[in-house]
MMTF fields as JSON, N, C-alpha, C and O atoms, coordinates in Angstrom:
{
  "mmtfVersion": "1.0.0",
  "mmtfProducer": "UNKNOWN",
  "numBonds": 323,
  "numAtoms": 324,
  "numGroups": 81,
  "numChains": 1,
  "numModels": 1,
  "chainsPerModel": [1],
  "groupsPerChain": [81],
  "chainIdList": ["A"],
  "bondAtomList": [4, 2, 8, 6, 12, 10, 16, 14, 20, 18, 24, 22, 28, 26, 32, 30, 36, 34, 40, 38, 44, 42, 48, 46, 52, 50, 56, 54, 60, 58, 64, 62, 68, 66, 72, 70, 76, 74, 80, 78, 84, 82, 88, 86, 92, 90, 96, 94, 100, 98, 104, 102, 108, 106, 112, 110, 116, 114, 120, 118, 124, 122, 128, 126, 132, 130, 136, 134, 140, 138, 144, 142, 148, 146, 152, 150, 156, 154, 160, 158, 164, 162, 168, 166, 172, 170, 176, 174, 180, 178, 184, 182, 188, 186, 192, 190, 196, 194, 200, 198, 204, 202, 208, 206, 212, 210, 216, 214, 220, 218, 224, 222, 228, 226, 232, 230, 236, 234, 240, 238, 244, 242, 248, 246, 252, 250, 256, 254, 260, 258, 264, 262, 268, 266, 272, 270, 276, 274, 280, 278, 284, 282, 288, 286, 292, 290, 296, 294, 300, 298, 304, 302, 308, 306, 312, 310, 316, 314, 320, 318],
  "bondOrderList": [1, 1, 1, 1, 1, 1, 1, 1, 1, 1, 1, 1, 1, 1, 1, 1, 1, 1, 1, 1, 1, 1, 1, 1, 1, 1, 1, 1, 1, 1, 1, 1, 1, 1, 1, 1, 1, 1, 1, 1, 1, 1, 1, 1, 1, 1, 1, 1, 1, 1, 1, 1, 1, 1, 1, 1, 1, 1, 1, 1, 1, 1, 1, 1, 1, 1, 1, 1, 1, 1, 1, 1, 1, 1, 1, 1, 1, 1, 1, 1],
  "groupList": [{"groupName": "MET", "atomNameList": ["N", "CA", "C", "O"], "elementList": ["N", "C", "C", "O"], "formalChargeList": [0, 0, 0, 0], "bondAtomList": [1, 0, 2, 1, 3, 2], "bondOrderList": [1, 1, 2], "singleLetterCode": "M", "chemCompType": "L-PEPTIDE LINKING"}, {"groupName": "PRO", "atomNameList": ["N", "CA", "C", "O"], "elementList": ["N", "C", "C", "O"], "formalChargeList": [0, 0, 0, 0], "bondAtomList": [1, 0, 2, 1, 3, 2], "bondOrderList": [1, 1, 2], "singleLetterCode": "P", "chemCompType": "L-PEPTIDE LINKING"}, {"groupName": "LEU", "atomNameList": ["N", "CA", "C", "O"], "elementList": ["N", "C", "C", "O"], "formalChargeList": [0, 0, 0, 0], "bondAtomList": [1, 0, 2, 1, 3, 2], "bondOrderList": [1, 1, 2], "singleLetterCode": "L", "chemCompType": "L-PEPTIDE LINKING"}, {"groupName": "ARG", "atomNameList": ["N", "CA", "C", "O"], "elementList": ["N", "C", "C", "O"], "formalChargeList": [0, 0, 0, 0], "bondAtomList": [1, 0, 2, 1, 3, 2], "bondOrderList": [1, 1, 2], "singleLetterCode": "R", "chemCompType": "L-PEPTIDE LINKING"}, {"groupName": "GLY", "atomNameList": ["N", "CA", "C", "O"], "elementList": ["N", "C", "C", "O"], "formalChargeList": [0, 0, 0, 0], "bondAtomList": [1, 0, 2, 1, 3, 2], "bondOrderList": [1, 1, 2], "singleLetterCode": "G", "chemCompType": "PEPTIDE LINKING"}, {"groupName": "PHE", "atomNameList": ["N", "CA", "C", "O"], "elementList": ["N", "C", "C", "O"], "formalChargeList": [0, 0, 0, 0], "bondAtomList": [1, 0, 2, 1, 3, 2], "bondOrderList": [1, 1, 2], "singleLetterCode": "F", "chemCompType": "L-PEPTIDE LINKING"}, {"groupName": "ASP", "atomNameList": ["N", "CA", "C", "O"], "elementList": ["N", "C", "C", "O"], "formalChargeList": [0, 0, 0, 0], "bondAtomList": [1, 0, 2, 1, 3, 2], "bondOrderList": [1, 1, 2], "singleLetterCode": "D", "chemCompType": "L-PEPTIDE LINKING"}, {"groupName": "ASN", "atomNameList": ["N", "CA", "C", "O"], "elementList": ["N", "C", "C", "O"], "formalChargeList": [0, 0, 0, 0], "bondAtomList": [1, 0, 2, 1, 3, 2], "bondOrderList": [1, 1, 2], "singleLetterCode": "N", "chemCompType": "L-PEPTIDE LINKING"}, {"groupName": "GLU", "atomNameList": ["N", "CA", "C", "O"], "elementList": ["N", "C", "C", "O"], "formalChargeList": [0, 0, 0, 0], "bondAtomList": [1, 0, 2, 1, 3, 2], "bondOrderList": [1, 1, 2], "singleLetterCode": "E", "chemCompType": "L-PEPTIDE LINKING"}, {"groupName": "HIS", "atomNameList": ["N", "CA", "C", "O"], "elementList": ["N", "C", "C", "O"], "formalChargeList": [0, 0, 0, 0], "bondAtomList": [1, 0, 2, 1, 3, 2], "bondOrderList": [1, 1, 2], "singleLetterCode": "H", "chemCompType": "L-PEPTIDE LINKING"}, {"groupName": "SER", "atomNameList": ["N", "CA", "C", "O"], "elementList": ["N", "C", "C", "O"], "formalChargeList": [0, 0, 0, 0], "bondAtomList": [1, 0, 2, 1, 3, 2], "bondOrderList": [1, 1, 2], "singleLetterCode": "S", "chemCompType": "L-PEPTIDE LINKING"}, {"groupName": "ALA", "atomNameList": ["N", "CA", "C", "O"], "elementList": ["N", "C", "C", "O"], "formalChargeList": [0, 0, 0, 0], "bondAtomList": [1, 0, 2, 1, 3, 2], "bondOrderList": [1, 1, 2], "singleLetterCode": "A", "chemCompType": "L-PEPTIDE LINKING"}, {"groupName": "GLN", "atomNameList": ["N", "CA", "C", "O"], "elementList": ["N", "C", "C", "O"], "formalChargeList": [0, 0, 0, 0], "bondAtomList": [1, 0, 2, 1, 3, 2], "bondOrderList": [1, 1, 2], "singleLetterCode": "Q", "chemCompType": "L-PEPTIDE LINKING"}, {"groupName": "TYR", "atomNameList": ["N", "CA", "C", "O"], "elementList": ["N", "C", "C", "O"], "formalChargeList": [0, 0, 0, 0], "bondAtomList": [1, 0, 2, 1, 3, 2], "bondOrderList": [1, 1, 2], "singleLetterCode": "Y", "chemCompType": "L-PEPTIDE LINKING"}, {"groupName": "VAL", "atomNameList": ["N", "CA", "C", "O"], "elementList": ["N", "C", "C", "O"], "formalChargeList": [0, 0, 0, 0], "bondAtomList": [1, 0, 2, 1, 3, 2], "bondOrderList": [1, 1, 2], "singleLetterCode": "V", "chemCompType": "L-PEPTIDE LINKING"}, {"groupName": "CYS", "atomNameList": ["N", "CA", "C", "O"], "elementList": ["N", "C", "C", "O"], "formalChargeList": [0, 0, 0, 0], "bondAtomList": [1, 0, 2, 1, 3, 2], "bondOrderList": [1, 1, 2], "singleLetterCode": "C", "chemCompType": "L-PEPTIDE LINKING"}, {"groupName": "THR", "atomNameList": ["N", "CA", "C", "O"], "elementList": ["N", "C", "C", "O"], "formalChargeList": [0, 0, 0, 0], "bondAtomList": [1, 0, 2, 1, 3, 2], "bondOrderList": [1, 1, 2], "singleLetterCode": "T", "chemCompType": "L-PEPTIDE LINKING"}, {"groupName": "ILE", "atomNameList": ["N", "CA", "C", "O"], "elementList": ["N", "C", "C", "O"], "formalChargeList": [0, 0, 0, 0], "bondAtomList": [1, 0, 2, 1, 3, 2], "bondOrderList": [1, 1, 2], "singleLetterCode": "I", "chemCompType": "L-PEPTIDE LINKING"}, {"groupName": "LYS", "atomNameList": ["N", "CA", "C", "O"], "elementList": ["N", "C", "C", "O"], "formalChargeList": [0, 0, 0, 0], "bondAtomList": [1, 0, 2, 1, 3, 2], "bondOrderList": [1, 1, 2], "singleLetterCode": "K", "chemCompType": "L-PEPTIDE LINKING"}],
  "groupTypeList": [0, 1, 2, 3, 4, 2, 5, 6, 2, 7, 8, 9, 2, 2, 2, 10, 9, 1, 6, 5, 1, 11, 12, 9, 11, 13, 2, 14, 15, 12, 16, 2, 16, 12, 13, 11, 12, 8, 17, 1, 7, 10, 11, 1, 14, 18, 11, 16, 8, 0, 14, 17, 1, 14, 9, 1, 4, 11, 12, 0, 14, 11, 8, 4, 2, 1, 2, 1, 18, 1, 1, 11, 18, 14, 2, 6, 3, 8, 9, 16, 9],
  "groupIdList": [1, 2, 3, 4, 5, 6, 7, 8, 9, 10, 11, 12, 13, 14, 15, 16, 17, 18, 19, 20, 21, 22, 23, 24, 25, 26, 27, 28, 29, 30, 31, 32, 33, 34, 35, 36, 37, 38, 39, 40, 41, 42, 43, 44, 45, 46, 47, 48, 49, 50, 51, 52, 53, 54, 55, 56, 57, 58, 59, 60, 61, 62, 63, 64, 65, 66, 67, 68, 69, 70, 71, 72, 73, 74, 75, 76, 77, 78, 79, 80, 81],
  "secStructList": [7, 7, 7, 3, 3, 3, 3, 3, 7, 1, 1, 1, 3, 3, 3, 3, 7, 6, 6, 1, 7, 2, 2, 2, 2, 2, 2, 2, 2, 2, 2, 2, 2, 2, 2, 6, 6, 1, 1, 6, 6, 7, 5, 7, 7, 7, 6, 6, 6, 7, 1, 1, 7, 5, 7, 2, 2, 2, 2, 2, 2, 2, 6, 6, 7, 7, 7, 7, 7, 7, 7, 2, 2, 2, 2, 2, 2, 2, 6, 6, 7],
  "xCoordList": [0.683, 0.06, 0.86, 1.78, 0.694, 1.548, 1.019, -0.19, 2.084, 1.907, 2.818, 3.503, 2.544, 2.989, 3.209, 2.494, 4.716, 4.719, 4.219, 4.461, 3.403, 3.1, 3.578, 3.349, 4.374, 5.04, 5.79, 5.386, 7.155, 7.729, 7.618, 8.033, 6.97, 6.877, 8.236, 7.998, 9.389, 10.197, 10.561, 11.277, 10.288, 10.155, 8.871, 8.765, 8.422, 7.055, 6.925, 7.155, 6.618, 6.003, 4.468, 3.871, 4.067, 2.591, 2.587, 3.268, 1.874, 1.768, 0.625, -0.072, 0.038, -1.286, -1.039, 0.049, -2.621, -2.972, -2.769, -2.932, -2.353, -1.787, -3.471, -3.38, -4.599, -5.545, -6.235, -7.271, -5.579, -5.766, -5.567, -4.457, -7.001, -6.796, -5.728, -5.816, -4.936, -3.939, -4.072, -3.236, -5.527, -5.802, -6.037, -5.709, -6.506, -6.397, -5.163, -4.647, -4.436, -2.696, -2.425, -2.391, -2.21, -2.049, -2.408, -1.51, -3.518, -4.311, -3.725, -3.466, -3.62, -2.924, -1.064, -0.706, -0.428, 0.816, 0.871, 1.73, 0.242, -0.013, -0.148, 0.436, -1.238, -1.312, -0.376, -0.041, 0.348, 1.253, 2.622, 3.388, 2.73, 4.221, 3.897, 4.888, 2.483, 2.506, 2.845, 3.533, 2.375, 2.611, 4.131, 4.199, 4.948, 6.232, 7.344, 8.413, 7.128, 7.699, 7.429, 8.198, 6.062, 5.492, 5.584, 4.94, 6.448, 6.623, 7.858, 8.21, 8.84, 10.156, 10.848, 10.409, 12.048, 12.418, 11.35, 11.69, 10.126, 9.131, 9.297, 9.538, 9.201, 9.025, 8.352, 7.999, 8.092, 7.554, 7.964, 9.038, 7.861, 8.876, 9.223, 8.456, 10.427, 11.04, 11.364, 12.106, 10.606, 11.276, 12.617, 12.841, 13.822, 15.36, 15.317, 16.164, 14.57, 14.86, 14.215, 14.447, 13.27, 12.126, 12.391, 12.183, 12.865, 12.168, 11.093, 11.045, 10.116, 8.718, 8.333, 8.759, 7.496, 7.11, 6.384, 5.6, 6.77, 6.217, 5.101, 5.071, 3.843, 2.667, 2.822, 3.557, 1.915, 2.147, 1.713, 2.287, 0.715, -0.13, 1.003, 1.353, 1.495, 3.011, 3.79, 3.943, 4.173, 5.141, 5.039, 5.972, 3.74, 3.827, 3.903, 4.17, 3.63, 3.46, 5.196, 5.717, 5.927, 7.435, 8.085, 8.945, 7.788, 8.065, 7.371, 7.472, 6.578, 6.001, 4.997, 4.63, 4.552, 3.503, 2.012, 1.664, 1.085, -0.192, -0.868, -0.829, -1.814, -2.971, -3.499, -4.107, -3.314, -4.236, -5.584, -6.036, -6.056, -7.623, -7.895, -6.957, -9.4, -9.845, -10.375, -10.586, -10.502, -10.352, -12.357, -13.385, -12.294, -13.349, -14.805, -15.814, -14.592, -15.891, -16.377, -17.531, -15.093, -16.091, -16.451, -17.146, -15.588, -16.48, -17.898, -18.604, -18.312, -19.84, -20.545, -21.57, -19.822, -20.978, -21.342, -22.509, -20.377, -20.635, -21.602, -22.585, -21.483, -22.903, -23.928, -24.784, -23.954, -25.33, -26.012, -27.039, -26.133, -27.061, -27.537, -28.369],
  "yCoordList": [-1.08, -0.104, 1.189, 1.211, 2.286, 3.611, 4.136, 4.134, 4.763, 5.664, 7.145, 7.322, 7.981, 9.274, 9.762, 9.667, 10.408, 10.965, 12.189, 13.161, 12.254, 13.887, 14.317, 15.506, 13.512, 13.978, 13.264, 12.136, 13.77, 12.699, 12.867, 13.697, 11.869, 11.922, 11.392, 10.936, 11.527, 11.035, 9.517, 9.47, 8.341, 7.407, 6.629, 5.492, 7.444, 7.021, 8.17, 9.358, 7.764, 8.68, 8.272, 7.197, 9.721, 9.735, 9.576, 10.427, 8.508, 8.691, 8.557, 8.416, 8.552, 8.449, 7.904, 7.546, 7.813, 7.228, 8.109, 9.19, 8.225, 9.223, 10.074, 11.267, 9.58, 10.567, 11.103, 11.765, 10.765, 11.965, 13.308, 13.793, 14.157, 15.454, 16.918, 17.335, 17.439, 18.216, 19.012, 19.206, 19.714, 20.693, 20.079, 20.794, 18.998, 18.109, 18.101, 18.659, 17.295, 16.809, 18.099, 18.044, 19.377, 20.435, 20.936, 21.137, 21.111, 21.198, 20.228, 20.742, 19.089, 18.18, 18.49, 18.26, 18.816, 19.11, 20.568, 20.798, 21.479, 22.787, 22.782, 23.599, 21.453, 21.558, 21.129, 21.608, 20.067, 19.613, 20.084, 19.756, 20.905, 22.069, 22.533, 22.722, 23.113, 24.156, 23.701, 24.363, 22.467, 21.847, 20.852, 20.268, 20.608, 20.197, 20.529, 19.923, 21.535, 21.564, 20.705, 20.538, 20.233, 19.117, 17.823, 16.897, 17.617, 16.236, 16.17, 17.238, 15.671, 15.772, 15.128, 14.109, 15.987, 15.149, 14.84, 14.012, 15.65, 16.22, 17.1, 18.288, 16.676, 18.07, 17.708, 16.531, 18.434, 18.111, 17.549, 18.075, 16.363, 15.828, 16.475, 17.368, 16.208, 17.021, 15.813, 14.855, 16.13, 15.066, 14.546, 13.452, 15.545, 15.192, 13.829, 12.936, 13.867, 12.815, 11.597, 10.769, 11.395, 10.735, 9.424, 9.72, 7.912, 7.122, 7.074, 6.711, 7.513, 7.15, 8.791, 9.583, 9.145, 10.299, 10.764, 10.141, 12.347, 13.354, 13.457, 13.508, 13.513, 14.119, 15.917, 16.759, 16.094, 17.357, 18.37, 19.439, 17.89, 18.886, 19.138, 20.25, 18.162, 17.911, 19.007, 20.087, 18.887, 19.551, 21.154, 21.955, 21.399, 23.269, 23.677, 24.832, 22.578, 23.233, 23.653, 24.747, 22.041, 22.403, 23.617, 24.243, 23.995, 25.44, 26.271, 27.25, 26.434, 27.777, 28.169, 29.342, 27.325, 27.543, 27.824, 27.206, 28.56, 28.513, 27.622, 26.832, 27.943, 26.814, 26.161, 26.906, 24.934, 25.192, 25.012, 24.477, 25.266, 25.639, 24.26, 23.482, 23.68, 22.308, 22.469, 23.487, 20.915, 20.96, 21.361, 20.924, 21.873, 22.42, 21.99, 22.655, 20.474, 19.743, 19.626, 19.415, 19.832, 19.917, 21.126, 21.151, 22.451, 23.501, 23.626, 24.321, 22.955, 22.818, 22.559, 23.156, 21.183, 20.221, 21.273, 21.334, 22.029, 22.705, 23.792, 24.035, 24.468, 25.466, 24.901, 25.636, 23.682, 23.141, 22.847, 22.373, 22.814, 22.637, 24.196, 24.206],
  "zCoordList": [-0.402, -0.058, -0.061, 0.757, -0.826, -0.855, 0.1, 0.331, 0.914, 2.262, 1.776, 0.769, 2.795, 2.628, 4.211, 5.208, 3.943, 5.295, 5.578, 4.862, 6.757, 7.228, 8.428, 8.652, 9.556, 10.748, 11.533, 11.813, 12.124, 12.742, 14.224, 15.033, 14.277, 16.153, 17.266, 18.385, 16.811, 17.479, 17.131, 16.131, 17.643, 17.673, 16.146, 15.686, 15.951, 15.019, 13.922, 14.146, 12.998, 11.758, 11.841, 11.887, 11.839, 11.282, 9.936, 9.365, 8.978, 7.847, 7.69, 8.695, 6.426, 5.477, 4.344, 3.892, 3.642, 2.486, 1.758, 2.323, 0.281, -0.5, -0.886, -1.173, -0.88, -0.817, 0.139, 0.099, 1.008, 2.175, 1.905, 1.687, 1.914, 1.197, 1.756, 2.911, 0.904, 1.423, 2.386, 3.268, 2.239, 2.973, 4.818, 5.765, 4.957, 6.317, 6.572, 7.541, 5.487, 5.949, 6.719, 7.948, 6.019, 6.359, 7.776, 8.595, 8.032, 9.019, 10.419, 11.507, 10.19, 10.692, 11.144, 12.3, 10.488, 10.729, 11.14, 11.992, 10.784, 11.13, 12.76, 13.472, 13.385, 14.831, 15.378, 16.461, 14.779, 15.355, 15.68, 16.585, 14.748, 14.619, 15.48, 16.185, 16.235, 17.122, 18.307, 19.085, 18.577, 19.506, 19.465, 20.547, 18.856, 18.732, 19.862, 19.784, 20.993, 21.847, 23.29, 24.237, 23.094, 24.25, 23.663, 24.156, 22.477, 21.623, 21.853, 21.352, 22.269, 22.475, 20.937, 20.404, 20.358, 19.503, 17.932, 17.088, 17.82, 17.026, 15.809, 16.023, 14.551, 13.569, 12.54, 12.462, 11.734, 10.153, 9.641, 9.348, 9.072, 7.968, 6.856, 6.496, 6.045, 4.856, 4.025, 4.241, 3.027, 1.666, 1.562, 1.044, 2.196, 2.008, 3.264, 3.251, 3.941, 5.193, 5.23, 6.11, 4.165, 4.016, 2.87, 1.693, 3.191, 2.413, 1.609, 0.433, 2.404, 1.83, 1.791, 2.632, 0.724, 0.067, 1.037, 1.753, 1.057, 1.795, 1.198, -0.032, 2.037, 1.612, 1.083, 1.599, -0.032, -0.667, 0.69, 0.896, 1.48, 2.86, 3.698, 4.095, 3.916, 5.093, 4.294, 4.865, 3.346, 2.637, 2.602, 2.662, 2.495, 2.499, 3.926, 4.258, 4.886, 6.379, 6.501, 6.716, 6.223, 6.306, 5.541, 6.16, 4.336, 3.732, 4.096, 3.356, 5.004, 5.225, 4.292, 4.229, 3.604, 2.705, 3.06, 4.067, 2.524, 3.062, 2.647, 1.704, 3.87, 3.436, 2.046, 1.278, 1.723, -0.053, 0.08, 1.093, -0.518, -1.152, -1.054, -1.227, -0.722, -1.049, -2.69, -3.349, -3.072, -4.349, -5.011, -4.492, -5.693, -6.353, -6.201, -5.969, -6.43, -5.932, -4.411, -4.04, -3.507, -2.716, -1.825, -0.809, -2.675, -2.597, -2.778, -2.047, -3.751, -4.716, -3.814, -3.484, -3.084, -2.412, -1.138, -0.751, -0.558, 1.008, 0.416, 1.117, -0.736, -1.251, -2.014, -2.506, -2.177, -2.36, -1.336, -1.822, 0.005, 0.988, 1.763, 2.67]
}
């Protein structure tokens, strides 16, 4: 099964399925980054340090980029109710 790296939790890696939405991955990694000082030796994963590919949402947090927009079909669903 293909996996993508999200966050390094010292002795463990937080991984996701490649289909995990980039916006969700970003929010998870952003939150963990905000509390990283409470988890010894934790940090966002970086593409250069991983054997498993980094999830695009996690990479955006590591690079300090803004929150990605949700896909258009998600936006359409939110506005139809």
